[in-house]
C-alpha positions as a LaTeX table, in Angstrom:
\begin{tabular}{lrrr}
\hline
Residue & $x$ (\AA) & $y$ (\AA) & $z$ (\AA) \\
\hline
Met1 & 8.31 & 58.13 & $-18.99$ \\
Val2 & 11.83 & 59.84 & $-18.41$ \\
Lys3 & 14.28 & 57.79 & $-16.54$ \\
Glu4 & 16.11 & 59.38 & $-13.70$ \\
Ala5 & 19.75 & 59.36 & $-13.67$ \\
Leu6 & 21.69 & 57.21 & $-11.27$ \\
Val7 & 25.54 & 58.18 & $-11.64$ \\
Phe8 & 28.53 & 56.05 & $-10.07$ \\
Leu9 & 31.86 & 57.45 & $-9.21$ \\
His10 & 35.06 & 54.94 & $-8.84$ \\
Gly11 & 37.49 & 54.72 & $-6.30$ \\
Val12 & 41.60 & 55.13 & $-6.52$ \\
Gly13 & 42.23 & 52.22 & $-9.38$ \\
Gly14 & 38.74 & 51.73 & $-10.36$ \\
Asn15 & 36.79 & 53.18 & $-13.29$ \\
Gly16 & 33.15 & 53.10 & $-14.81$ \\
Ser17 & 33.80 & 49.48 & $-15.41$ \\
Val18 & 33.67 & 48.57 & $-11.50$ \\
Trp19 & 29.77 & 49.42 & $-11.74$ \\
Glu20 & 28.68 & 45.88 & $-14.10$ \\
Phe21 & 26.78 & 44.19 & $-11.39$ \\
Gln22 & 25.46 & 47.67 & $-10.57$ \\
Lys23 & 24.36 & 48.44 & $-14.25$ \\
Ala24 & 22.60 & 44.89 & $-14.88$ \\
Phe25 & 20.40 & 45.05 & $-12.16$ \\
Phe26 & 19.32 & 49.23 & $-12.16$ \\
Ser27 & 19.24 & 49.28 & $-15.84$ \\
Glu28 & 15.49 & 48.92 & $-16.32$ \\
Val29 & 14.47 & 51.72 & $-13.98$ \\
Tyr30 & 16.96 & 54.21 & $-14.03$ \\
Asp31 & 19.54 & 55.97 & $-16.88$ \\
Val32 & 22.96 & 54.28 & $-15.33$ \\
Val33 & 26.05 & 55.93 & $-15.55$ \\
Gly34 & 29.44 & 54.44 & $-15.09$ \\
Trp35 & 31.73 & 57.77 & $-14.55$ \\
Asp36 & 34.98 & 57.84 & $-15.63$ \\
Ala37 & 36.58 & 60.06 & $-13.78$ \\
Pro38 & 39.30 & 62.57 & $-15.28$ \\
Gly39 & 42.67 & 60.48 & $-16.04$ \\
Tyr40 & 40.92 & 57.31 & $-16.02$ \\
Gly41 & 39.18 & 55.52 & $-18.78$ \\
Gly42 & 41.05 & 56.51 & $-21.50$ \\
Arg43 & 40.48 & 60.10 & $-20.03$ \\
Glu44 & 43.10 & 62.95 & $-19.85$ \\
Leu45 & 44.28 & 64.27 & $-16.24$ \\
Ile46 & 42.71 & 68.22 & $-15.77$ \\
Ser47 & 44.84 & 70.45 & $-13.86$ \\
Pro48 & 44.42 & 70.85 & $-11.14$ \\
Phe49 & 43.31 & 67.70 & $-10.11$ \\
Thr50 & 41.91 & 68.12 & $-6.94$ \\
Ile51 & 38.65 & 66.87 & $-5.35$ \\
Asn52 & 36.59 & 70.24 & $-5.74$ \\
Ser53 & 37.88 & 70.31 & $-9.47$ \\
Leu54 & 36.57 & 66.56 & $-10.28$ \\
Ala55 & 33.20 & 67.76 & $-8.59$ \\
Asp56 & 33.29 & 70.36 & $-10.98$ \\
Gln57 & 34.01 & 68.19 & $-14.47$ \\
Leu58 & 31.49 & 66.28 & $-13.46$ \\
Ala59 & 28.85 & 68.72 & $-13.37$ \\
Val60 & 30.15 & 69.87 & $-16.89$ \\
Asp61 & 29.76 & 66.03 & $-17.91$ \\
Leu62 & 26.35 & 65.18 & $-16.34$ \\
Ser63 & 25.24 & 68.60 & $-18.50$ \\
Glu64 & 26.83 & 67.31 & $-22.02$ \\
Leu65 & 24.85 & 64.14 & $-21.30$ \\
Gly66 & 21.29 & 65.86 & $-20.80$ \\
Tyr67 & 21.24 & 65.31 & $-16.47$ \\
Glu68 & 20.34 & 68.18 & $-14.65$ \\
Arg69 & 19.35 & 66.26 & $-11.44$ \\
Cys70 & 20.54 & 62.73 & $-10.47$ \\
His71 & 20.79 & 59.89 & $-8.06$ \\
Leu72 & 24.78 & 59.99 & $-6.98$ \\
Leu73 & 26.54 & 57.18 & $-5.31$ \\
Gly74 & 30.12 & 57.63 & $-4.90$ \\
His75 & 32.82 & 55.07 & $-3.92$ \\
Ser76 & 35.86 & 55.53 & $-1.90$ \\
Phe77 & 37.62 & 58.45 & $-3.57$ \\
Gly78 & 34.27 & 58.51 & $-6.02$ \\
Gly79 & 32.79 & 59.23 & $-1.85$ \\
Met80 & 34.57 & 62.44 & $-1.53$ \\
Ile81 & 33.68 & 63.87 & $-5.12$ \\
Ala82 & 30.25 & 63.22 & $-4.04$ \\
Gln83 & 30.58 & 65.15 & $-0.66$ \\
Ser84 & 31.82 & 68.05 & $-2.95$ \\
Phe85 & 29.31 & 67.53 & $-5.76$ \\
Ala86 & 26.68 & 67.97 & $-3.01$ \\
Lys87 & 28.40 & 71.11 & $-1.48$ \\
Lys88 & 28.99 & 73.17 & $-4.72$ \\
His89 & 25.89 & 71.47 & $-6.83$ \\
Pro90 & 23.15 & 70.61 & $-4.16$ \\
Asn91 & 20.52 & 71.56 & $-6.68$ \\
Arg92 & 21.52 & 68.55 & $-8.91$ \\
Leu93 & 20.81 & 66.33 & $-6.57$ \\
Ile94 & 17.74 & 63.85 & $-5.99$ \\
Ser95 & 19.74 & 61.74 & $-3.66$ \\
Leu96 & 23.07 & 60.89 & $-2.30$ \\
Ile97 & 24.80 & 57.68 & $-1.67$ \\
Leu98 & 27.78 & 57.42 & 0.09 \\
Ser99 & 29.66 & 53.94 & $-0.21$ \\
Gly100 & 33.31 & 52.98 & 1.80 \\
Thr101 & 34.50 & 56.55 & 2.02 \\
Ser102 & 35.13 & 59.36 & 4.71 \\
Pro103 & 34.49 & 63.18 & 5.06 \\
Ala104 & 37.94 & 63.60 & 5.28 \\
Phe105 & 41.88 & 62.85 & 5.40 \\
Gly106 & 43.32 & 65.02 & 8.34 \\
Asn107 & 46.14 & 67.44 & 8.17 \\
Pro108 & 47.51 & 67.36 & 4.81 \\
Asp109 & 50.75 & 68.39 & 6.18 \\
Gly110 & 51.01 & 66.20 & 8.87 \\
Asp111 & 52.89 & 62.95 & 9.73 \\
Phe112 & 50.42 & 60.47 & 9.08 \\
Gln113 & 49.39 & 61.74 & 5.39 \\
Lys114 & 53.01 & 62.02 & 4.92 \\
Lys115 & 53.69 & 58.56 & 5.43 \\
Phe116 & 50.65 & 57.66 & 3.53 \\
Leu117 & 51.92 & 59.03 & 0.42 \\
Ala118 & 55.48 & 57.75 & 0.67 \\
Ala119 & 54.48 & 54.33 & 1.32 \\
Arg120 & 51.69 & 54.33 & $-1.49$ \\
Leu121 & 53.88 & 55.67 & $-3.94$ \\
Lys122 & 57.27 & 54.09 & $-2.93$ \\
Pro123 & 56.38 & 51.09 & $-5.40$ \\
Leu124 & 55.65 & 53.69 & $-8.17$ \\
Asp125 & 59.17 & 55.37 & $-7.39$ \\
Glu126 & 60.43 & 51.83 & $-7.74$ \\
Gly127 & 59.49 & 52.11 & $-11.57$ \\
Lys128 & 56.55 & 49.32 & $-10.81$ \\
Thr129 & 53.19 & 49.56 & $-12.55$ \\
Leu130 & 49.37 & 49.27 & $-11.37$ \\
Ala131 & 49.53 & 46.01 & $-13.83$ \\
Asp132 & 52.06 & 45.12 & $-11.52$ \\
Leu133 & 50.72 & 45.99 & $-8.88$ \\
Ala134 & 46.96 & 45.31 & $-8.81$ \\
Pro135 & 47.00 & 41.46 & $-8.20$ \\
Gly136 & 48.75 & 42.22 & $-4.73$ \\
Ile137 & 46.42 & 45.57 & $-3.63$ \\
Val138 & 43.37 & 44.15 & $-4.44$ \\
Pro139 & 43.04 & 40.83 & $-1.95$ \\
Thr140 & 43.94 & 43.94 & 0.39 \\
Leu141 & 41.08 & 45.73 & 0.13 \\
Val142 & 38.24 & 43.26 & 0.51 \\
Ala143 & 36.98 & 40.20 & 3.35 \\
Asp144 & 36.58 & 36.88 & 3.27 \\
Asn145 & 34.54 & 35.01 & 0.30 \\
Pro146 & 33.96 & 38.00 & $-1.87$ \\
Asp147 & 32.48 & 37.32 & $-5.71$ \\
Pro148 & 35.17 & 36.16 & $-8.02$ \\
Lys149 & 34.28 & 37.69 & $-10.75$ \\
Gly150 & 34.28 & 40.92 & $-8.89$ \\
Ile151 & 37.85 & 40.69 & $-8.18$ \\
Glu152 & 39.06 & 39.91 & $-11.98$ \\
Val153 & 36.87 & 43.09 & $-12.36$ \\
Ala154 & 38.96 & 45.06 & $-9.67$ \\
Ile155 & 41.92 & 43.57 & $-10.51$ \\
Ala156 & 41.40 & 44.43 & $-14.27$ \\
Ser157 & 40.34 & 47.76 & $-13.78$ \\
Met158 & 43.15 & 49.02 & $-11.53$ \\
Ala159 & 45.80 & 47.42 & $-13.83$ \\
Ser160 & 44.69 & 50.04 & $-16.61$ \\
Cys161 & 45.22 & 52.76 & $-14.15$ \\
Pro162 & 47.89 & 55.28 & $-15.68$ \\
Ser163 & 50.64 & 55.70 & $-12.51$ \\
Asp164 & 50.40 & 59.64 & $-12.94$ \\
Thr165 & 46.70 & 59.10 & $-12.37$ \\
Tyr166 & 46.98 & 57.25 & $-9.36$ \\
Arg167 & 49.79 & 59.62 & $-7.64$ \\
Ala168 & 47.68 & 62.59 & $-8.69$ \\
Ser169 & 44.54 & 61.36 & $-6.58$ \\
Met170 & 46.75 & 60.36 & $-3.66$ \\
His171 & 47.51 & 63.41 & $-3.54$ \\
Ala172 & 43.84 & 64.74 & $-3.72$ \\
Ile173 & 42.91 & 62.54 & $-1.07$ \\
Val174 & 45.12 & 63.66 & 1.32 \\
Asn175 & 43.98 & 67.56 & 1.05 \\
Phe176 & 40.36 & 66.62 & 1.40 \\
Asp177 & 38.43 & 67.67 & 4.32 \\
Met178 & 34.16 & 67.78 & 4.11 \\
Arg179 & 33.85 & 67.48 & 8.05 \\
Tyr180 & 32.46 & 70.81 & 8.53 \\
Asp181 & 30.18 & 70.77 & 5.46 \\
Leu182 & 28.03 & 67.78 & 6.45 \\
Ala183 & 25.67 & 69.52 & 8.26 \\
Asn184 & 24.66 & 71.36 & 5.22 \\
Ile185 & 23.65 & 67.82 & 2.70 \\
Asp186 & 20.15 & 68.24 & 2.69 \\
Val187 & 18.97 & 65.62 & 0.05 \\
Pro188 & 18.18 & 62.16 & 1.33 \\
Thr189 & 21.42 & 60.18 & 2.07 \\
Leu190 & 22.70 & 56.70 & 2.41 \\
Val191 & 25.98 & 56.10 & 4.15 \\
Leu192 & 26.69 & 52.28 & 2.96 \\
Ala193 & 29.58 & 50.73 & 4.97 \\
Gly194 & 31.30 & 47.12 & 4.90 \\
Glu195 & 31.36 & 45.51 & 8.17 \\
Lys196 & 35.40 & 44.45 & 7.72 \\
Asp197 & 36.28 & 47.90 & 5.70 \\
Thr198 & 39.62 & 48.75 & 7.36 \\
Asn199 & 39.75 & 51.56 & 4.74 \\
Ala200 & 36.76 & 53.09 & 5.65 \\
Pro201 & 35.88 & 51.56 & 9.08 \\
Ala202 & 31.99 & 51.07 & 9.55 \\
Pro203 & 31.95 & 52.84 & 13.14 \\
Met204 & 33.84 & 56.13 & 11.69 \\
Met205 & 30.33 & 55.94 & 8.57 \\
Glu206 & 28.46 & 55.33 & 11.47 \\
Lys207 & 29.40 & 58.60 & 12.96 \\
Met208 & 29.85 & 60.21 & 9.81 \\
Ala209 & 25.98 & 59.51 & 8.93 \\
Thr210 & 24.95 & 60.95 & 12.24 \\
Lys211 & 26.45 & 64.62 & 10.73 \\
Ile212 & 24.10 & 64.66 & 7.64 \\
Pro213 & 20.62 & 65.48 & 8.36 \\
Ala214 & 18.66 & 63.19 & 6.27 \\
Ala215 & 20.87 & 60.32 & 6.47 \\
Lys216 & 20.09 & 56.73 & 6.63 \\
Tyr217 & 23.07 & 54.26 & 7.77 \\
Thr218 & 23.54 & 50.70 & 6.22 \\
Met219 & 26.38 & 48.50 & 7.33 \\
Leu220 & 26.67 & 45.48 & 5.05 \\
Pro221 & 27.86 & 41.99 & 7.22 \\
Gly222 & 31.15 & 40.56 & 6.12 \\
Ala223 & 31.95 & 43.27 & 3.15 \\
Gly224 & 35.25 & 44.49 & 2.46 \\
His225 & 36.30 & 47.93 & 1.09 \\
Leu226 & 34.98 & 46.74 & $-2.17$ \\
Ser227 & 31.60 & 45.92 & $-1.50$ \\
Asn228 & 29.62 & 46.36 & $-4.61$ \\
Leu229 & 32.13 & 43.72 & $-5.98$ \\
Glu230 & 32.78 & 41.87 & $-3.15$ \\
Gln231 & 28.77 & 41.00 & $-2.49$ \\
Pro232 & 27.12 & 42.82 & $-5.69$ \\
Thr233 & 23.52 & 41.13 & $-4.39$ \\
Ala234 & 23.87 & 42.84 & $-0.97$ \\
Phe235 & 24.68 & 45.98 & $-1.83$ \\
Asn236 & 22.32 & 46.07 & $-4.88$ \\
Lys237 & 19.82 & 45.11 & $-2.64$ \\
Ala238 & 20.60 & 48.19 & 0.28 \\
Leu239 & 20.66 & 50.42 & $-2.33$ \\
Asn240 & 17.51 & 49.34 & $-4.20$ \\
Asp241 & 15.82 & 49.68 & $-0.88$ \\
Phe242 & 16.90 & 52.74 & 0.06 \\
Leu243 & 15.78 & 54.28 & $-3.62$ \\
Glu244 & 12.71 & 52.72 & $-3.57$ \\
Ala245 & 11.87 & 54.34 & $-0.34$ \\
Leu246 & 11.95 & 57.93 & $-1.76$ \\
\hline
\end{tabular}
């Protein structure tokens, strides 16, 4: 029997390695792919580097791997790519899972976005690298009592992210807006939030789920932004319950 593809999309500063807990759990039933976005995992950046262009590149990469349809899970930045993929390539989805993400970042020319970019990029402008910054950033993304190995994986993946890739990703995020396209997502969808996620707050994700016709909302108690690494057992169970129900 041919396995269905289960494809994972990482966040900013991540790469395919951040899904090792999920690969170990799901590989017996699915062909599991931890995708490296362009610029990550040793890949070259693409131009233009936008959420839409990354979604198109994902479509190309999946075709090259022989997957015409898949279950697609996107986390954070990867969740934005997954939403764009659902809009641009809807016939290639079996299901969609949106984890710790949002449908928009607001007006790209707004003051909040400008301050966000300035704050995130200031350390790089001062000459620091993601290897310098990762040990300080990762603890701010998680809640209490995260899995220690998961934290190690998160720090290692962020430390390997090139500065140019990080910059490009931040600029892509602030130009993203899918708010008016959520109603057109017509595949079974899981909206998966962490209770203590301050980057993609659970109430915002719950509201997001109401805009998607076939969406189920699940909240992981006590989890922060990196729920798949913080609480891999709970994350895997929530995902598995959704997939089995299909």
